[in-house]
C-alpha positions as CSV (number, residue, x, y, z in Angstrom):
1,X,9.0,25.0,6.9
2,X,5.8,25.2,8.2
3,X,4.2,24.0,5.3
4,X,6.7,20.5,5.9
5,X,5.0,20.3,9.0
6,X,1.4,20.9,8.5
7,X,2.1,18.2,5.4
8,X,3.4,15.7,7.9
9,X,0.7,16.0,10.2
10,X,-2.2,16.0,7.5
11,X,-0.7,12.5,6.5
12,X,0.0,11.2,10.2
13,X,-4.1,12.1,11.1
14,X,-5.3,10.5,7.8
15,X,-3.1,7.4,8.7
16,X,-4.4,7.2,12.1
17,X,-8.4,7.8,11.1
18,X,-7.9,4.8,8.7
19,X,-6.4,2.4,11.1
20,X,-8.8,3.5,13.8
21,X,-11.4,3.0,11.5
22,X,-10.2,-0.8,10.9
23,X,-9.5,-1.5,14.6
24,X,-13.6,-0.8,15.2
25,X,-14.0,-3.8,12.5
26,X,-14.6,-7.5,13.5
27,X,-13.0,-9.3,10.9
28,X,-13.2,-13.7,10.0
29,X,-9.9,-14.5,9.6
30,X,-7.9,-17.8,8.6
31,X,-4.8,-18.6,9.9
32,X,-2.1,-20.4,8.0
33,X,-3.0,-23.9,9.3
34,X,-6.8,-23.2,8.1
35,X,-8.0,-22.5,11.3
36,X,-10.9,-19.1,11.3
37,X,-11.8,-17.1,14.1
38,X,-13.4,-13.9,14.2
39,X,-11.5,-10.8,16.0
40,X,-11.5,-7.4,16.4
41,X,-9.1,-4.9,13.9
42,X,-7.6,-6.3,10.6
43,X,-5.6,-9.5,10.5
44,X,-2.1,-10.0,11.5
45,X,0.7,-11.4,9.1
46,X,-0.2,-14.9,8.4
47,X,-3.9,-14.2,8.1
48,X,-6.7,-13.6,5.6
49,X,-9.7,-11.7,5.9
50,X,-12.8,-14.0,4.5
51,X,-16.2,-12.6,3.9
52,X,-16.3,-8.9,4.3
53,X,-12.4,-8.6,4.1
54,X,-13.1,-4.4,5.1
55,X,-14.5,-6.1,8.1
56,X,-17.8,-6.5,9.8
57,X,-19.8,-3.6,11.9
58,X,-20.5,-5.6,14.8
59,X,-19.2,-9.2,16.1
60,X,-22.6,-10.4,15.7
61,X,-22.7,-10.6,12.0
62,X,-19.0,-11.9,11.8
63,X,-19.9,-14.6,13.7
64,X,-23.3,-15.3,11.5
65,X,-20.4,-15.1,8.7
66,X,-18.5,-17.8,10.4
67,X,-21.1,-20.2,11.1
68,X,-22.2,-20.0,7.9
69,X,-18.6,-21.5,6.4
70,X,-18.0,-23.5,9.9
71,X,-18.7,-26.6,7.8
72,X,-16.7,-25.5,4.3
73,X,-13.4,-27.0,4.8
74,X,-12.1,-25.7,1.7
75,X,-12.6,-22.4,3.9
76,X,-12.5,-23.3,7.2
77,X,-10.7,-26.9,8.4
78,X,-11.5,-25.5,12.2
79,X,-13.0,-22.7,14.2
80,X,-11.0,-21.2,17.2
81,X,-13.7,-19.5,19.5
């Protein structure tokens, strides 16, 4: 019984750490309509990460990438600030 409790806590701890690691990242995302934006945390349902799909360490880095693709309509039809 103790082993299953310890194993459950270990799995929960690893999942929590993985979630926290992505919440500290900044993502450039494109939504289902084609609009791009920068946001903190993993993209939600219906969004796709662009550039560094694992996230950027800073908002400035994510915005820099967004600026580089702002006028590329194949990736972004518009930008949501």
